[in-house]
C-alpha positions in Angstrom: 21.4 -21.2 -12.1 23.6 -19.7 -9.5 23.7 -21.0 -5.9 23.5 -19.1 -2.7 26.3 -19.5 -0.1 24.2 -19.5 3.0 20.8 -21.0 3.7 18.9 -19.5 6.7 16.1 -21.9 7.5 14.6 -19.5 10.1 14.5 -16.7 7.7 12.9 -18.9 5.1 10.2 -19.9 7.6 9.5 -16.3 8.3 9.4 -15.5 4.6 6.8 -18.1 3.9 4.5 -17.4 6.9 4.7 -13.7 8.1 1.7 -11.9 6.6 1.3 -14.6 4.0 -2.2 -15.8 2.9 -1.4 -18.3 0.1 1.7 -20.3 -1.2 1.5 -22.4 -4.3 3.3 -24.8 -4.4 4.4 -24.5 -0.8 6.4 -27.7 -0.6 8.1 -26.9 -4.0 9.0 -23.3 -3.1 10.3 -24.2 0.4 12.4 -26.9 -1.2 13.7 -24.5 -3.8 14.6 -21.9 -1.2 16.5 -24.5 0.9 18.3 -25.9 -2.1 20.5 -22.8 -2.4 19.3 -22.0 -5.9 19.1 -18.3 -6.7 15.5 -17.7 -7.8 14.0 -15.0 -9.9 11.3 -13.3 -7.8 8.7 -11.4 -9.8 6.6 -8.5 -8.6 4.5 -6.3 -10.9 3.3 -2.8 -10.0 1.0 -0.7 -12.1 1.6 3.0 -11.7 -2.0 3.9 -11.2 -1.0 6.8 -8.9 2.1 8.8 -8.2 2.7 7.8 -4.6 3.4 4.4 -3.0 1.6 3.9 0.3 2.1 1.5 3.2 -0.4 -1.0 1.6 1.8 -1.1 -1.5 4.9 -1.4 0.7 3.7 -4.6 2.3 4.4 -6.7 -0.8 7.5 -4.6 -1.7 8.9 -5.5 1.7 8.3 -9.2 1.0 10.2 -8.8 -2.3 13.0 -7.1 -0.2 13.0 -10.2 2.1 13.6 -12.5 -0.9 16.3 -10.1 -2.0 18.0 -10.2 1.4 18.2 -14.0 1.2 20.2 -13.5 -2.0 17.5 -14.0 -4.7 17.0 -11.8 -7.7 14.3 -9.2 -7.3 12.6 -8.7 -10.7 10.4 -5.6 -10.5 8.0 -5.1 -13.5 6.6 -1.6 -13.8 3.3 -2.1 -15.6 3.3 0.9 -17.9 1.3 -1.1 -20.4 -0.9 -3.1 -18.1 -1.8 0.2 -16.3 -3.4 1.2 -19.7 -5.5 -2.0 -19.6 -6.5 -1.6 -15.9 -6.4 -4.4 -13.3 -10.0 -5.5 -12.5 -8.9 -7.3 -9.3 -11.4 -6.5 -6.4 -13.1 -3.8 -8.5 -16.9 -3.6 -8.4 -17.1 -1.4 -11.5 -15.0 -0.8 -14.7 -11.7 0.9 -13.9 -11.2 3.9 -16.2 -8.4 3.5 -18.7 -5.4 5.7 -17.9 -3.7 7.8 -20.6 0.0 7.5 -21.5 0.5 11.0 -20.1 -1.1 10.1 -16.8 1.2 7.0 -16.5 4.3 9.1 -17.3 3.3 11.6 -14.6 2.8 8.8 -12.1 6.1 7.3 -12.9 8.1 10.4 -12.3 9.3 9.7 -8.7 8.6 5.9 -8.6 12.2 4.7 -8.5 13.1 7.1 -5.7 10.2 5.7 -3.6 11.0 2.1 -4.5 14.6 2.8 -3.3 13.2 3.4 0.2 12.5 -0.3 0.4 14.5 -2.2 -2.2 18.2 -2.4 -2.9 18.0 -0.8 -6.3 21.5 -1.9 -7.3 20.4 -5.5 -6.9 17.0 -5.1 -8.5 16.2 -6.0 -12.1 13.8 -3.4 -13.6 11.5 -3.9 -16.6 8.7 -1.9 -18.2 6.2 -4.4 -19.6 5.4 -2.2 -22.6 8.8 -3.5 -23.9 7.1 -6.8 -24.8 3.3 -6.3 -24.5 3.2 -3.4 -26.9 4.9 -5.5 -29.6 2.4 -8.4 -29.5 0.5 -8.8 -32.7 -3.2 -9.7 -32.9 -2.4 -13.3 -33.8 -0.2 -13.6 -30.8 -2.8 -12.1 -28.5 -5.4 -14.6 -29.9 -3.0 -17.5 -29.1 -2.4 -16.1 -25.6 -6.2 -15.8 -25.1 -6.6 -19.5 -26.0 -5.0 -20.4 -22.7 -8.3 -19.4 -20.8 -12.0 -19.9 -21.2 -14.7 -17.3 -20.7 -16.1 -19.5 -17.9 -12.8 -19.4 -16.1 -12.6 -15.6 -16.3 -16.2 -15.1 -15.2 -15.6 -17.4 -12.2 -13.7 -14.6 -10.5 -15.6 -13.4 -7.4 -15.8 -9.8 -8.4 -16.9 -10.6 -11.9 -19.6 -12.9 -10.6 -20.8 -10.1 -8.3 -20.9 -7.6 -11.1 -22.8 -10.0 -13.4 -25.4 -10.6 -10.6 -25.7 -6.8 -10.0 -26.0 -6.1 -13.7 -22.7 -4.1 -13.7 -20.8 -4.1 -17.0 -17.6 -6.0 -17.5 -15.4 -4.9 -20.4 -13.6 -7.4 -22.6 -10.5 -5.3 -21.9 -10.7 -6.4 -18.3 -10.7 -10.0 -19.3 -7.3 -9.5 -21.0 -5.5 -8.3 -17.9 -4.6 -11.7 -16.3 -3.3 -12.8 -19.7 -1.0 -9.8 -19.9 0.2 -10.3 -16.3 0.8 -13.9 -17.1 2.8 -13.1 -20.2 5.0 -10.9 -18.0 6.1 -14.1 -16.2 7.0 -15.7 -19.5 8.9 -12.7 -20.6 11.2 -12.6 -17.6 11.1 -16.4 -16.9 9.9 -16.0 -13.3 10.5 -18.7 -10.7 8.2 -17.1 -8.2 5.6 -14.4 -8.4 4.4 -12.5 -5.3 1.4 -10.2 -4.9 -1.3 -9.0 -2.6 -4.1 -11.5 -1.9 -6.3 -9.6 -4.3 -3.9 -10.7 -7.0 -4.4 -14.4 -6.5 -6.3 -15.0 -9.7 -3.7 -13.0 -11.7 -0.6 -14.8 -10.3 -2.3 -18.2 -10.8 -2.9 -17.1 -14.4 0.9 -16.7 -14.7 1.3 -20.4 -14.1 -1.2 -21.3 -16.8 0.4 -19.0 -19.4 3.9 -20.3 -18.6 2.7 -23.8 -19.0 1.2 -22.9 -22.4 4.7 -21.5 -23.4 6.4 -24.7 -22.2 8.2 -23.0 -19.3 8.5 -24.3 -15.8 5.6 -22.9 -13.8 6.2 -20.3 -11.2 5.5 -20.7 -7.5 3.3 -18.0 -6.0 3.0 -16.2 -2.7 0.3 -13.8 -1.7 0.2 -11.5 1.3 -2.5 -10.0 3.5 -4.1 -6.7 2.5 -3.5 -3.7 4.7 -6.6 -1.8 5.8 -6.6 2.0 5.8 -6.1 3.9 9.1 -9.9 4.0 9.6 -10.4 0.3 9.1 -11.9 0.6 5.6 -10.1 -0.5 2.5 -7.0 1.7 2.0 -8.0 4.3 -0.6 -6.6 7.7 -1.6 -10.2 8.9 -2.2 -11.0 8.2 1.5 -7.9 9.9 2.8 -7.0 6.8 4.9 -3.7 6.1 3.3 -0.2 6.7 4.7 2.3 7.3 1.8 5.9 6.3 2.4 6.9 9.8 1.3 4.8 11.6 3.9 6.8 14.1 6.0 7.9 12.4 9.2 5.6 14.3 11.6 2.7 13.8 9.2 3.4 10.1 8.9 3.6 9.8 12.7 0.4 11.8 13.2 -1.5 9.7 10.7 -0.4 6.4 12.3 -1.5 7.7 15.7 -5.0 8.1 14.2 -5.0 4.4 13.4 -7.9 2.4 14.9 -6.7 0.4 17.9 -7.8 -3.0 16.4 -5.3 -2.4 13.5 -2.2 -1.9 15.6 -1.1 -5.5 15.6 -1.7 -5.9 11.9 0.3 -2.8 11.1 3.2 -4.1 13.3 3.1 -7.4 11.5 2.9 -6.1 7.9 4.6 -2.8 8.0 7.6 -3.3 10.4 10.4 -5.8 11.2 9.3 -6.2 14.8 9.6 -9.9 15.7 6.4 -11.9 15.8 7.1 -13.0 19.4 7.2 -9.4 20.5 4.0 -8.6 18.6 2.3 -11.5 20.4 3.6 -10.1 23.7 2.1 -6.7 22.9 -1.2 -8.3 22.0 -1.3 -10.1 25.4 -0.4 -7.0 27.3 -3.1 -4.9 25.6 -5.7 -7.6 26.3 -4.8 -7.9 30.0 -4.6 -4.2 30.5 -0.9 -3.9 31.1 -0.3 -1.8 28.0 -2.4 1.1 26.8 -3.1 0.8 23.1 -1.8 4.4 22.7 1.6 3.3 23.9 1.6 0.5 21.4 0.6 2.9 18.7 3.5 5.3 19.7 5.9 2.4 19.3 4.4 1.4 15.9 4.5 4.9 14.6 8.2 5.3 15.6 9.1 2.0 14.0 7.5 2.9 10.7 9.0 6.4 10.6 12.4 4.8 11.4 12.1 2.5 8.4 11.7 5.4 5.9 13.7 8.2 7.7 16.1 6.6 10.2 16.2 6.3 13.9 17.1 9.9 14.7 14.2 11.5 12.8 11.8 8.8 14.1 12.7 9.7 17.7 12.2 13.4 16.9 8.8 12.7 15.4 7.7 10.9 18.5 8.9 13.7 20.8 7.1 16.2 18.5 3.8 14.3 18.7 3.9 13.9 22.5 4.8 17.6 23.1 2.2 18.8 20.6 -0.7 16.4 21.3 -0.4 13.8 24.0 0.1 16.2 26.9 -3.1 18.0 25.9 -6.6 16.5 26.2 -7.3 16.2 22.5 -8.3 12.7 21.3 -5.8 10.5 19.5 -8.3 9.1 17.0 -9.6 11.9 14.8 -11.2 12.2 11.4 -9.1 13.0 8.3 -9.7 16.2 6.5 -8.3 17.0 3.1 -7.0 20.5 2.7 -4.4 22.4 0.7 -1.8 24.7 2.4 -3.4 27.8 0.9 -6.8 27.4 2.4 -8.0 29.9 5.0 -9.7 29.3 8.3 -13.3 30.1 7.2 -13.1 27.8 4.1 -11.6 25.0 6.1 -14.3 25.1 8.8 -17.0 25.1 6.1 -15.3 22.2 4.3 -15.2 20.2 7.6 -19.0 20.2 7.7 -19.0 21.5 11.3 -21.0 24.5 10.2 -22.8 25.2 6.9 -22.1 28.9 6.2 -19.1 31.2 6.1 -20.7 33.6 8.5 -21.0 30.8 11.1 -17.3 29.9 10.4 -16.2 33.5 10.8 -18.1 33.7 14.1 -16.2 30.7 15.4 -12.8 32.2 14.5 -13.8 35.5 16.1 -14.7 33.6 19.3 -11.3 31.9 19.4 -12.9 28.5 18.8 -10.6 27.5 15.9 -7.2 26.1 16.6 -4.3 24.5 14.6 -2.0 22.4 16.8 -3.6 24.0 19.8 -2.7 27.5 18.5 -5.7 29.9 18.3 -6.1 31.3 14.7 -7.5 34.8 14.8 -7.4 35.8 11.2 -10.2 34.2 9.2 -8.9 34.9 5.7 -5.1 34.5 5.8 -3.7 31.2 4.2 -3.0 28.6 6.9 0.1 27.1 5.2 -0.9 23.6 6.2 1.8 20.9 5.6 -0.3 17.9 6.5 -0.6 16.1 9.8 -1.8 19.2 11.8 -4.5 18.7 14.4 -7.5 21.0 13.8 -9.9 21.8 16.6 -13.2 23.5 15.8 -15.4 24.5 18.7 -15.2 22.3 21.8 -15.7 18.8 20.3 -14.7 18.6 16.6 -11.2 17.4 15.8 -9.6 16.7 12.4 -6.2 15.6 11.1 -5.1 17.5 8.0 -4.4 15.3 5.0 -3.0 17.1 2.0 -1.7 14.1 0.0 
């Protein structure tokens, strides 16, 4: 195993603590990192959707941190496990994806991953390469490493049994498949979100069954959506890393105040000591949460688009919104660019009929980015991130992702 030339103890401490919920075996992993050995750090991602959001990016950034310390980032794209469906934190059966859906989702994955990882130093694998080749006898041998009781002890499975919700046998196979990935690439460490704790622990069990040294594991905090609920595309509370800069900035400015510090910790490289200072200043009234949010939004846009574009996005937001009296925290409203004013107003739920919506437009009570829209039927050409005002009190932020 290759050795690293420089050992940065401070960086190792940050790696093992910042945004981290669990480390197994902490003492062993810390010792391995300080020994100078070049470790194989495994992260598996199932392409269940076409876009990577900030919640996904939390663990990708942790993989990047290992990479920056000189370790080998081993990224497994779960084109096969996505067919099985990860049951982690699911309260009902996850529908099986088709091969065509997975291919569509994978189309721009590598470009998005390149916004976070050094692709030239990243080892890529598709787990269909080995999982699709397993014969039934081999799967039976793999299944022998676990008991039904162990599987059903998972919190979400226990909840589903108590509520009478079905659990598919397919779902019980998922941790075995993820564990076999660790065997296939001989992982020294596996990282994942906290919801992956059962699965990454399963990797240790499977490696032991195949007479391999067991991997250490590290799990990270989960990032809430902008509205405080679980980050979910269906709720429109996600921020994708491919959002246009102004849209990304606008969505982050709609973040709940209580999430500012968590986003700074998990989504940026701002030093923990400075985050603590911001926390103290918000609590003692020296800093307005809006100002902290402006800094946060600029930091995140800078990560994905560079400093110049981030500064421009901040200036755009301030000139468009902050100098007016519109609220910073607004509800998200899904809409395509081709929708017209009447349909958008009805979809918002502010009024129930098209005639009422048309009346609001005629009265000049419908605005996009503070511009009065007079034509009720022309397409609005929305790009995402626009602030919509309907009447005197109803505000929405457009989300077209």
